[in-house]
C-alpha positions as CSV (number, residue, x, y, z in Angstrom):
1,M,144.3,118.4,81.8
2,R,142.4,115.2,82.3
3,I,139.7,115.1,79.7
4,V,136.9,112.7,78.6
5,L,135.4,113.1,75.1
6,L,131.6,112.4,75.1
7,G,129.4,112.2,72.1
8,A,127.6,109.9,69.7
9,P,129.7,107.7,67.4
10,G,130.8,109.7,64.4
11,S,130.6,113.1,66.1
12,G,134.3,113.8,65.6
13,K,135.8,112.7,68.9
14,G,138.7,110.7,67.3
15,T,139.7,113.6,65.0
16,Q,139.7,116.1,67.8
17,A,141.4,113.8,70.2
18,Q,144.4,113.6,67.8
19,R,144.4,117.4,67.6
20,L,144.5,117.7,71.4
21,V,147.3,115.3,71.5
22,Q,149.3,117.3,69.0
23,R,148.5,120.7,70.6
24,F,149.0,119.8,74.3
25,G,151.2,116.7,74.1
26,L,148.7,114.6,76.0
27,P,148.3,110.9,75.3
28,Q,145.1,109.7,73.8
29,V,143.7,106.8,75.9
30,S,141.4,104.9,73.6
31,T,139.8,101.8,75.1
32,G,139.7,100.1,71.7
33,D,143.4,100.7,71.1
34,L,144.3,99.7,74.7
35,L,142.4,96.4,74.4
36,R,144.1,95.5,71.1
37,S,147.5,96.4,72.5
38,A,146.9,94.4,75.7
39,V,145.8,91.4,73.7
40,A,148.8,91.7,71.4
41,R,151.3,92.0,74.3
42,G,149.7,89.1,76.1
43,T,149.2,90.9,79.5
44,A,147.1,89.5,82.2
45,Y,144.2,91.8,81.4
46,G,144.8,91.2,77.7
47,L,144.4,87.5,78.1
48,Q,141.2,87.9,79.9
49,A,139.9,90.4,77.3
50,K,140.9,87.9,74.5
51,A,139.0,85.1,76.1
52,A,135.9,87.3,76.3
53,M,136.2,88.4,72.7
54,D,136.8,84.9,71.4
55,A,133.7,83.8,73.2
56,G,131.7,86.6,71.5
57,Q,131.1,88.4,74.8
58,L,131.6,92.0,75.8
59,V,134.8,92.7,77.8
60,A,133.9,93.2,81.5
61,D,134.2,96.7,82.9
62,D,136.7,95.6,85.6
63,I,139.0,94.4,82.8
64,V,138.7,97.6,80.9
65,L,139.3,99.6,84.1
66,G,142.4,97.6,84.9
67,I,143.8,98.2,81.4
68,I,143.1,102.0,81.7
69,R,144.6,102.1,85.2
70,E,147.8,100.5,83.9
71,R,147.9,103.0,81.0
72,L,147.4,106.0,83.3
73,A,150.2,104.9,85.5
74,E,152.7,105.4,82.6
75,P,155.0,108.5,82.8
76,D,153.5,110.2,79.7
77,A,150.0,110.4,81.4
78,A,151.3,112.2,84.5
79,R,150.5,115.6,82.9
80,G,147.1,114.5,81.7
81,Y,145.3,112.5,79.1
82,V,142.4,112.4,76.6
83,L,140.1,109.5,77.4
84,D,138.2,108.5,74.3
85,G,135.5,105.7,74.2
86,F,135.0,105.3,77.9
87,P,132.8,105.6,79.9
88,R,129.8,104.5,77.9
89,N,127.2,104.2,80.7
90,Q,126.6,105.5,84.3
91,A,127.9,102.3,85.9
92,Q,131.2,102.7,84.0
93,A,131.3,106.4,84.9
94,R,131.0,105.7,88.6
95,A,133.6,103.0,88.5
96,L,136.0,105.3,86.6
97,A,135.5,108.1,89.1
98,A,136.3,105.7,92.0
99,M,139.4,104.4,90.2
100,L,140.6,108.0,89.4
101,K,140.1,109.0,92.9
102,A,142.1,106.1,94.2
103,I,145.1,107.2,92.0
104,D,144.5,110.9,92.7
105,R,143.9,111.8,89.1
106,P,140.3,113.1,88.8
107,L,138.8,114.5,85.6
108,D,139.1,118.2,84.8
109,A,136.5,118.3,82.0
110,V,134.1,116.3,79.9
111,L,133.7,117.6,76.3
112,L,130.3,116.9,74.7
113,F,130.2,116.9,70.9
114,N,126.7,117.9,69.6
115,V,126.0,116.7,66.1
116,P,122.6,115.9,64.4
117,Y,122.1,112.2,63.9
118,G,121.6,112.7,60.1
119,E,125.0,114.3,59.8
120,I,126.5,111.5,61.9
121,V,125.3,108.8,59.5
122,K,126.8,110.7,56.6
123,R,130.1,111.1,58.4
124,I,130.5,107.5,59.3
125,A,129.6,106.3,55.9
126,G,132.4,108.4,54.6
127,R,134.9,107.7,57.3
128,R,138.2,106.0,56.5
129,T,140.9,104.8,59.0
130,C,144.6,104.3,58.5
131,S,145.4,100.6,59.0
132,K,148.9,101.4,60.3
133,C,148.6,104.4,62.7
134,G,144.8,104.4,63.3
135,A,144.4,108.0,62.1
136,V,140.8,108.8,61.1
137,Y,139.8,110.7,57.9
138,N,136.7,111.4,55.9
139,I,136.2,111.4,52.2
140,H,133.9,114.5,52.5
141,D,136.8,116.6,53.8
142,V,139.0,115.9,50.7
143,P,138.6,118.2,47.6
144,P,136.8,116.5,44.7
145,G,139.2,114.4,42.6
146,A,142.0,114.5,45.2
147,P,143.2,111.1,46.7
148,L,142.8,110.4,50.4
149,R,146.1,109.6,52.0
150,C,147.3,109.3,55.6
151,T,149.4,112.3,56.7
152,Q,151.1,110.5,59.6
153,G,153.2,107.8,58.1
154,A,156.2,108.3,55.8
155,D,154.7,106.2,53.0
156,H,151.3,107.9,53.3
157,P,149.1,104.8,53.0
158,A,145.5,105.1,51.8
159,P,143.0,104.8,54.7
160,V,140.4,102.1,54.4
161,Q,136.8,101.8,55.4
162,R,136.1,99.7,58.5
163,P,133.4,96.9,58.1
164,D,131.1,98.5,60.7
165,D,131.1,101.9,59.1
166,N,127.8,101.5,57.3
167,E,124.3,103.0,57.8
168,A,122.7,99.9,59.3
169,T,125.4,99.5,61.9
170,V,125.4,103.2,62.6
171,S,121.7,103.2,63.3
172,R,122.0,100.4,65.8
173,R,125.0,102.2,67.5
174,L,123.0,105.4,67.8
175,E,120.2,103.5,69.5
176,V,122.6,102.1,72.0
177,Y,124.1,105.6,72.6
178,E,120.7,107.1,73.1
179,K,119.8,104.5,75.7
180,Q,123.1,104.0,77.6
181,T,125.5,106.9,77.0
182,R,123.3,109.9,76.6
183,P,122.3,109.9,80.3
184,L,126.0,110.7,81.1
185,I,125.3,114.3,79.9
186,D,123.2,115.1,83.0
187,H,125.6,113.0,85.2
188,Y,128.6,115.1,84.4
189,A,126.6,118.4,84.2
190,R,125.7,118.0,87.9
191,Q,129.4,117.7,88.7
192,G,130.3,120.9,86.8
193,L,132.5,119.0,84.4
194,L,130.5,119.2,81.2
195,R,131.4,121.5,78.4
196,A,129.2,121.2,75.3
197,I,130.2,122.4,71.9
198,D,128.5,122.5,68.4
199,A,130.6,120.0,66.5
200,N,128.6,120.2,63.3
201,A,131.3,122.3,61.6
202,P,134.6,121.9,59.8
203,P,137.4,120.3,61.9
204,D,139.3,123.6,62.4
205,V,136.2,125.4,63.6
206,V,135.4,122.5,66.0
207,T,139.0,122.6,67.3
208,S,138.7,126.4,68.0
209,R,135.4,125.8,69.9
210,L,137.0,122.9,71.8
211,I,139.9,125.0,73.0
212,G,137.6,127.9,74.0
213,A,135.4,125.5,75.9
214,L,138.4,124.1,77.8
215,L,139.4,127.6,78.9
216,Q,136.0,128.5,80.3
217,P,135.2,127.2,83.8
218,V,131.7,125.8,84.2
219,K,129.9,126.0,87.5
220,P,128.1,122.9,88.7
221,K,124.3,122.8,88.6
222,R,122.8,123.6,91.9
223,A,121.2,120.5,93.3
224,T,117.6,121.1,94.3
225,K,117.2,120.7,98.0
226,K,114.8,118.0,99.0
227,K,112.4,119.1,101.6
228,A,112.9,117.3,104.8
229,A,110.1,114.9,105.7
230,R,108.0,116.3,108.5
231,K,107.8,114.3,111.6
232,P,104.3,113.2,112.4
233,V,102.9,115.4,115.1
234,A,101.5,113.5,118.1
235,K,97.9,114.1,118.7
236,R,97.2,116.1,121.8
237,K,95.1,114.3,124.4
238,T,92.2,116.4,125.5
239,P,92.1,116.3,129.3
240,K,88.9,115.0,130.7
241,R,86.8,117.5,132.4
242,K,86.4,117.2,136.1
243,P,82.9,116.4,137.5
244,A,82.9,119.7,139.3
245,A,83.2,121.5,136.0
246,K,80.1,119.6,134.8
247,R,78.2,120.7,137.9
248,K,79.1,124.3,137.3
249,V,77.9,124.2,133.7
250,T,74.6,122.5,134.8
251,A,74.0,125.0,137.5
252,K,74.6,127.9,135.1
253,R,72.1,126.4,132.6
254,K,69.6,126.0,135.4
255,T,70.0,129.7,136.4
256,V,69.5,130.8,132.9
257,A,66.3,128.7,132.6
258,K,65.0,130.0,135.9
259,R,65.5,133.6,134.7
260,K,63.5,132.9,131.6
261,V,60.6,131.5,133.7
262,V,60.7,134.6,136.0
263,K,60.5,136.8,132.9
264,R,57.4,135.0,131.6
265,V,55.7,135.2,135.0
266,K,56.4,139.0,135.1
267,R,54.9,139.4,131.6
268,A,51.8,137.5,132.6
269,K,51.3,139.6,135.7
270,A,51.7,142.8,133.6
271,T,48.7,141.7,131.4
272,P,45.7,144.0,131.8
273,R,42.9,142.7,134.2
274,R,40.1,143.1,131.7
275,V,41.8,140.7,129.4
276,T,42.2,138.3,132.3
277,A,38.5,138.7,133.4
278,K,37.3,138.1,129.8
279,R,39.3,134.9,129.7
280,R,37.9,133.8,133.0
281,A,34.3,134.4,131.8
282,A,35.0,132.4,128.7
283,G,36.3,129.6,130.8
284,K,33.2,129.7,133.0
285,R,30.9,129.4,129.9
286,R,32.8,126.5,128.6
287,A,32.5,124.8,131.9
288,R,28.7,125.3,132.0
289,R,28.3,123.7,128.6
């Protein structure tokens, strides 16, 4: 399985990524861990990333993709991987798809963690991270009065709170997520890769939902067919009438007019003579006057 975890910061992606790693034996590919490791080892990409971070700039996408590509080429990623923290926008998603296609390891699923933003702020404020292994815990998951300890290391160190795990920082990060990362939901839904789960639940319940979502195939959304633009229809040229046709029409009209005159003449002839004589007498009187 080649999986991408998608969701707002604090939605539980890190916790569930660790559980997927334990359950299926897949490596967790976290861009933050990869960058820190590349910088520590002094690789070519690590040196470029360090130069950007020292200058207070974001690490370029091509550097991050190069580090991810090197990680996926390792033997333990041959069976699959859990990609956490990347992509964060549509440009990165397209670049990732092109890179995975080139190495013939496309994604199988994108898991979306749905959690209300109010709950996210509460979670991040109570989040603690192990400084040795990077395991993530939350003070709200520990029984009251019980100490919070890392379960991964032999010495079980106490996890610490990261400097950016506060409400002000979380609010800014949620704004960035809403603007840049949230559009990826529709992007992956159109490809039939998206599997959404309600992650506002205890970790064990979320894990159960996660496994169930992975086992259910999702059909891609049908793309709406765009109507083909109609070609402009050329106007038909009306053929000019021949002069002969005009003469025929004129002759016909003359014939009709002639018939009307004939009818009037016939009606006049059919008028009684006494009426005609009376009119003549009236005409003579007017003439004598």
